C-alpha positions as a printed Julia matrix, in Angstrom:
184×3 Matrix{Float64}:
 -115.61  -26.69  -38.76
 -114.93  -30.02  -39.2
 -111.6   -31.86  -41.51
 -113.98  -32.95  -44.1
 -115.05  -28.77  -44.5
 -111.58  -28.51  -45.51
 -110.52  -27.6   -48.81
 -106.99  -29.84  -49.92
 -104.73  -26.62  -49.34
 -106.41  -25.66  -46.2
 -105.26  -29.24  -44.65
 -102.14  -29.07  -46.06
 -101.08  -25.88  -44.39
 -103.21  -26.58  -41.16
 -101.28  -29.93  -41.37
  -97.69  -27.77  -41.96
  -98.62  -25.83  -38.42
  -96.42  -26.79  -35.34
  -98.06  -29.35  -32.79
  -96.59  -27.71  -29.7
  -95.07  -24.11  -29.04
  -91.43  -23.39  -27.03
  -91.82  -21.86  -23.82
  -90.84  -17.95  -23.73
  -87.55  -17.9   -21.54
  -89.04  -15.62  -19.08
  -91.97  -18.71  -18.34
  -88.92  -20.82  -18.01
  -87.16  -18.55  -16.05
  -90.22  -17.9   -13.77
  -90.13  -21.78  -13.44
  -86.57  -21.54  -12.01
  -87.28  -18.82   -9.24
  -90.29  -20.89   -8.11
  -88.68  -24.3    -7.45
  -85.45  -22.54   -5.7
  -87.79  -20.46   -3.62
  -89.87  -23.93   -1.99
  -86.23  -24.97   -1.94
  -86.48  -27.89   -4.71
  -83.73  -26.46   -6.56
  -80.25  -25.56   -5.16
  -78.53  -21.91   -6.23
  -75.4   -23.0    -8.52
  -72.19  -23.82   -7.41
  -69.43  -21.08   -8.82
  -67.07  -22.52  -10.74
  -64.15  -22.55   -9.18
  -60.64  -24.36  -10.29
  -58.19  -24.1    -7.4
  -55.06  -25.9    -7.87
  -53.23  -27.04   -4.53
  -49.69  -25.5    -4.02
  -47.61  -28.78   -5.39
  -50.24  -28.64   -8.61
  -48.49  -24.69   -8.69
  -44.97  -26.08   -8.2
  -45.27  -28.94  -11.17
  -46.85  -26.7   -13.52
  -44.08  -24.46  -12.61
  -41.37  -26.97  -13.05
  -42.89  -28.26  -16.36
  -42.7   -24.44  -17.86
  -38.67  -24.16  -17.27
  -38.19  -28.04  -18.29
  -40.56  -26.89  -21.66
  -38.78  -23.61  -22.06
  -35.04  -25.37  -21.49
  -36.15  -28.33  -24.09
  -37.42  -26.16  -26.68
  -33.88  -23.85  -26.46
  -31.55  -26.45  -25.99
  -33.77  -27.68  -29.47
  -33.45  -25.05  -31.05
  -29.73  -24.51  -30.14
  -29.16  -27.85  -31.62
  -30.79  -27.45  -34.78
  -29.24  -23.8   -35.06
  -25.7   -25.62  -34.67
  -26.19  -28.5   -36.97
  -27.3   -25.68  -39.86
  -24.67  -23.79  -38.86
  -22.01  -26.71  -39.02
  -23.14  -27.23  -42.22
  -23.13  -23.84  -43.68
  -19.39  -23.59  -42.31
  -18.52  -27.07  -44.08
  -20.16  -25.76  -47.03
  -18.12  -22.14  -46.7
  -14.74  -23.98  -46.4
  -15.38  -26.81  -49.21
  -16.29  -23.56  -51.7
  -12.78  -21.75  -50.12
  -10.75  -24.96  -50.69
  -12.19  -25.15  -54.24
  -11.56  -21.31  -54.85
   -7.75  -22.05  -53.6
   -7.03  -24.68  -55.23
   -8.51  -23.12  -58.63
   -6.16  -20.07  -58.14
   -3.28  -22.36  -57.03
   -4.01  -24.34  -60.95
   -4.2   -20.79  -62.69
   -1.31  -19.52  -60.44
    1.08  -22.49  -61.37
   -0.03  -22.1   -64.9
    1.02  -18.71  -65.22
    4.3   -19.61  -63.64
    4.9   -22.48  -65.98
    3.87  -19.79  -68.83
    6.26  -16.75  -67.73
    9.66  -19.98  -67.54
    8.37  -20.7   -71.7
    8.98  -17.2   -71.91
   12.21  -17.14  -70.43
   13.51  -19.99  -71.93
   12.56  -18.76  -75.19
   14.24  -15.08  -74.6
   17.28  -16.76  -72.99
   18.75  -18.5   -76.14
   19.37  -14.89  -77.91
   20.54  -13.04  -74.41
   23.56  -13.87  -72.16
   23.23  -15.71  -69.04
   24.67  -12.47  -67.02
   21.54  -10.63  -68.61
   19.61  -13.69  -67.68
   20.88  -13.48  -63.57
   17.59  -11.69  -62.03
   14.94  -13.64  -64.22
   16.89  -16.78  -63.05
   16.74  -15.51  -59.57
   13.59  -14.53  -59.48
   12.27  -17.84  -61.1
   14.19  -19.55  -58.38
   13.05  -17.74  -55.72
    9.2   -18.21  -56.8
    9.94  -22.18  -57.0
   11.8   -21.76  -53.21
    8.95  -20.05  -52.14
    6.13  -22.14  -53.67
    8.24  -25.37  -52.16
    8.19  -24.08  -48.77
    5.0   -23.02  -48.43
    3.79  -26.98  -50.15
    6.31  -28.19  -47.4
    3.94  -26.2   -44.72
    0.75  -27.42  -45.69
    2.01  -31.01  -46.18
    5.12  -31.96  -43.85
    5.96  -34.85  -45.37
    5.23  -33.87  -49.75
    8.73  -35.59  -51.02
    8.99  -33.11  -54.08
    8.58  -30.41  -52.64
   11.12  -31.16  -49.69
   13.61  -32.71  -52.11
   13.43  -28.64  -54.22
   14.27  -27.63  -50.64
   17.02  -29.77  -50.15
   18.24  -29.25  -53.82
   18.21  -25.94  -53.57
   19.84  -25.92  -49.94
   22.53  -27.74  -51.38
   22.64  -25.79  -54.55
   23.03  -23.0   -52.31
   26.26  -24.18  -50.23
   27.79  -24.8   -53.55
   27.55  -28.76  -53.17
   25.86  -30.39  -55.95
   26.71  -33.67  -55.33
   24.84  -34.03  -52.4
   24.59  -35.14  -48.76
   25.77  -39.29  -49.99
   29.12  -37.78  -51.87
   29.91  -35.05  -49.37
   33.73  -35.38  -47.94
   35.15  -33.92  -44.68
   36.44  -30.3   -45.13
   39.75  -30.49  -44.47
   41.18  -26.69  -43.04
   44.54  -25.81  -42.12
   45.06  -23.88  -39.49
   47.55  -21.19  -39.31
């Protein structure tokens, strides 16, 4: 049979056939065994990865450095985060404390206004306990303010004025006369 005797379909089918056939795996193994038996191929050396003792020491040192570095970096990052959280918390606490002082101060002023409106119709002796409570609250507030900011001039003046009033000396330290005591 010649190529001229083929129909076009047969010719296309013949051309689509592979020109070579891959060898069988068993054939390749037989050839390799025969070449080794004749001494033309050597046995493959087993793959061994040996690390010298210095290499083991270097690897251990690198592991320790890597672990310590990771630990230090993690601690530093966490400390930054913790510091930020604590600062935010203190700022919120300071804002809440300022709001509380504002509300309490407003309540104190409102209570004094109510006390003043009631005091118009009362005798001074009747108002003495209320007046004493108002003065004690003012004294406590001024004391806390001086404790918070020792140089606060208004709070210091309030405390000094109250101390002079408690001694019965309303003129102040500049007008103070020496006391004369007569001993019998």
